[in-house]
Every structure is written in C-alpha cells, then in structure tokens.
N, C-alpha and C positions, 0 to 999 in steps of 0.2 A: 671219089674222096674216100680215103680210108676210114672205115668205121671200127675202131678198136672195141673189142668186147673182152673183158678180163677173163682170166682163168676161172673155172667154176668155183664159186664161193659156196661150198656146201653148207647147208643148214644142219649138217651132221644127222644123225639118226635121233634127232632131238625131239623132245617130248611134249607133254600135254599139260602143263598145269599152270600156275598162278591160281589164285583163288578164284572160284567161280564168280564171274561178273566183277572181279576185282579190278579197280581202276588205276591207270597210270595218269597221262595228261589229259585224256579225252574229255572228261566231264568236269574240268576244272573251271568252267566258265560260271555263269550265274546259277546259284544254287537252286535246285528243285528236286522234288522227291523222285522224279522220273526223268532226269535230264538225259540227253544222248550219251551213249557209251559205244565202244567198239567201232569207232570211226574208221573207214577204209575207202580208198580210191581204187576204182576198177577200170582197166583198160580192155577193149576188145578189138574193134575194128579200125577206127580212125583216132588214134591217141593224139594227133595234132589238133583235132577239132572237137572231139567228143570225150567225155568221161562220165562215169557214174559214181556218185558219192553216196556211200551206204553207212548205216549205223543201227544201233539196237536201242530198244527201251524195254523197261520191265513191264510196262502196261501198254495196252493198245493206244491210248490217247488219241489226239488229233492235232491238226495244224503242223504236220511234219514237213519241213522244207529246208532247203539250203540257201543262204545268202552268200553271194560271191562277187568278187571284183579283182581288177588287176593292181589295185592299191590296198595295203593294209588298212583295215577299218577298226581294229581293236574290239570286234564284237559289237560295234554300234550299228545295229541292224538297219536303221534308216538311212545309213550312209552308203550301204553296198549298192552298186550299180544294178545288180540283177538278183533275181531270186527264182527258185524253181521248186514246186511242190514235189514231194515224194510221190512217183507214179505207182509204186507197188509197195503195199503195207500188209503185213500179215503176221500171224503167230507162227513161230518156228515149229516145225513138226517134230514130235517125239516126247517122250517122258522126261521130266526134268523141270527146270526153273520156267516160270512163265516169262517168255522172252519174245520180243516182237522185231521184226526186220523192217527197214525202210530204205528204199532205193530211189534216189533222185538223179535222173539222166539229165546232163547239161550238154548243149551243142552250141555251135557258132564260136567255138573258142579259136584263139590265135596260136599258131605253132611257135614253140620255143619261148613261151610266156609263163610267168608265175601267176597263179591264180590263189587268191586268199579267200577263205570261206569259213563260215560258222554254220553248224547244224542246230536247228530249233524245233520246238515242239511245246505243247502246253506244259510239259515237265521242266522246261528250263532251256538254257542256251549253252553250247559247248564253248571252249575256247576258240580263238581263231587259229586255223591251220593254213598251210599252203602246199601246193604241188606245182610242178613245172610240166607243161605239155611237151609232147614230142616235136621235134623240128619238122617243119613242112619241107624245107629245102635240104639239099645234101649237107650234112654237118656230122662231125664225130659225135659219138655217144657211147655210153656204157650201160650194161645191164648186169644186175646181180642174178645169178642162176643157181638154183638148188631145189632141194625136196627132202622128203622123209623127215618132217618136223614132228614126229608122232611119238616117240618113245621115252625120251628122257626130259622131264620138265626143267630141270636146273640147266641143262645143255642148251635147250631151246631158248630159255630166257637170256642166257649169255650170249648166244649167237644173235638174237634180236638186238641186243645192245650193240654188238659189233656192227651189225647192219646200220644201225642209227648213226654210229661214229663214221662209217664209211660214207653214208649219204651226207653227213654234215661237211666232211672234209673235201669231197669230190663232187662239184657241181654238174659234172659230165654224166653222172649216174642218173638214169631216167626211172627205172622201174625194177621190180623183183618178178622174175619169171619163175613161178613156183611149179615144180614138176609133179606135184601130187603127193599123195599119202600125207595129208595134213595131220591126221591123227590115226590111232590104231583102229577105231571102229567108226566108220564114216556115217553110220546111221545113229550115232550117240549124240543127242543134244547136249548133255553136259560136257562131252569132250570138245564139241565145237565151241561152246561158250567159254571154256577154258582157253582154247586156242585163240579166240578172238580177243580175249583178255590179254594174253601174252603178246599178241601182235601189236598192241599199243606200245610196246617197248621199242618198236622199230622208229617211233616218231622222234625226230631230233629235238634238242633243247630249244631250237629257234622255232619249233612247230612245223617243220617240214615233213610231209607224209609221203611215204613210198608207195606209188601205185603198184598194184599187183595184177599180174597176168596169170590167172589160175588155170590149172590143168587137173582134170579128174584122174586120180591114181586108183589103183586096184583096191586100196583100202577104203575108198569112198564108195566103192561098188556102185549100186544103183540108187543110193539114198538120195532123197529129195533134198536133204539139208545142204548138200554141196550148191544146189541151185538157189536155195533161199539165201545162202551167205553171199554167193557171187553173182546174184541177179541173172540167173539162168543164161550163162555164157554160151555163145555159139548155138542158140536155139533151144536149150532147155533139156530137160531129163531125156535120156537116151541118145542125145547128140553131144553137145559140149565139145565140138571141134570147129575150128575156125582159122582164119588167117588174118594177120594185121600188118599193115605197112608202116615202117618208120623211115620217113624221107623217101626219096625216089629210088633208092637202091637196095634197101633191106626189107625182106618180106619174112615174117615170123609165122610159122604154121604150128597150130596146137592140134594134136590128135588125141582121140579118146580110145585107148586100146581095149576098153571094155565093151566096145560095140563093133559091129562090122556094117559097112555100107558100100553101095556101088556108086 
C-alpha cells in the first residue's frame, strides 16, 4: 500500500528562544509551584506499541508519573486506566537554570490508537494531551521532516505554529522526524531550555502532541544534553543511531554522523 510522505517541511534555519522556561499550554493544568513543563512524546523502535513521555520541572521533586488512557479523562487522575512512573529522573547537565528531566516509558500500546495522558508530580498536574500511535498494519501515513531549528527565534516559533496547524488539520500526520541541529550550541543548557519552551507551540489547540524522532546533528556535538532531553535514543551518548519500523513496509533509519562504528 502506498505510504505518502509529504515534501520536506523545513523548520527553516530557525532559532532559539521564547523566554527561558516560558510556558504555552503544557502547564495549564492544576496550579503548582513546580508543575510539569516542556512535555514531549518520543519515538524510537516500536512506535505502534511503545512511546516515552517526557517533561521538565524546575525542582527535583518526587512522584513523577504519567497517567494515560484511550479515552479522555480531563485530568481526573483516578479515572485513567494506566499509569507509569518516570524511570529516569535527573538534573540537566550544564550551567543555567535549575531544570530536571523526567522520562516515563510506556508499552503495550495498540497501533493506530489515540492515547490521552497527563503528567504529574508533587508540583502539580499538567493539562491533558494526546498523541496517536503508529499503525501496526499497512496503512498510509505522513511524517513532517526538517531540521536546523537553531538560529532565528521568531522564525522557529512561527514554524512551530505552522506544525501545530498541519497536525490539527491532517490526522494522517504521525510525527516529526527532526534531522538535528536543534540549537547553535548543543552543550548549552539555556539554549536547550529555550528550545523546549518553543517546542510547546507545536501542541494543537485540541491538545494533540507531535511525537519526535530525534537525530543528533553536528551542533549537538557530543553533549549529554541531547540524551537528557531525548531519553538516550539509540543507546545513549556516543551512539544515538537506530532503526524504527512503521507498519510492515516502512523502515526508518537514524544515523549519527558524529561517530563511526563497524
């Protein structure tokens, strides 16, 4: 079956900012001094059955978990069918704001299904968001493909808004395959924090979140921050290469040109 993938939707050479830790829709749930921000959905190997939901907090805190379901629950935590604790928690490396990452891997998902979720911790509860898993069977799909979101803050924010509009209008879009060079200096925690704040603008008005397939670019160099943001994709620092199958016919291969391997 034909698997249409649209022409490259460039993220332009778009840049770095929005205010540090500034928030769009992510933290609009229950108020708290340290509620979840920077929500993101990550895909690596089995996007029909697995995903990682990640977010940030300003303090280390505790009780970080994601609650999820195939039905919307409007953030009523007791109503969600499943929950998963964040398996990886830590302080982002580098000088800058105190900022902590949390990664909750979820599995046993159904292909081609909408999952609703809320991120929680002792600092508060996020709004409810949702994403769609990749199909398990042969079915048409679309990916947004681009990179170099590193140099012009206004252009990047504008493009993120365009991505949200595209995702809202076209249910066949599955994810963003980001080709790397997220920011100018990949070892800069302030730049990563700004990038994650801008990324919130890709969330649609209905709360749909765009899963990301991250690729390490040359501007990320060997900085550990790429791994801390994206949950050590493809095996972690010094690797970051992997393959991912969407349906029975499409195999996506992600390479890291900063390393060599046999």
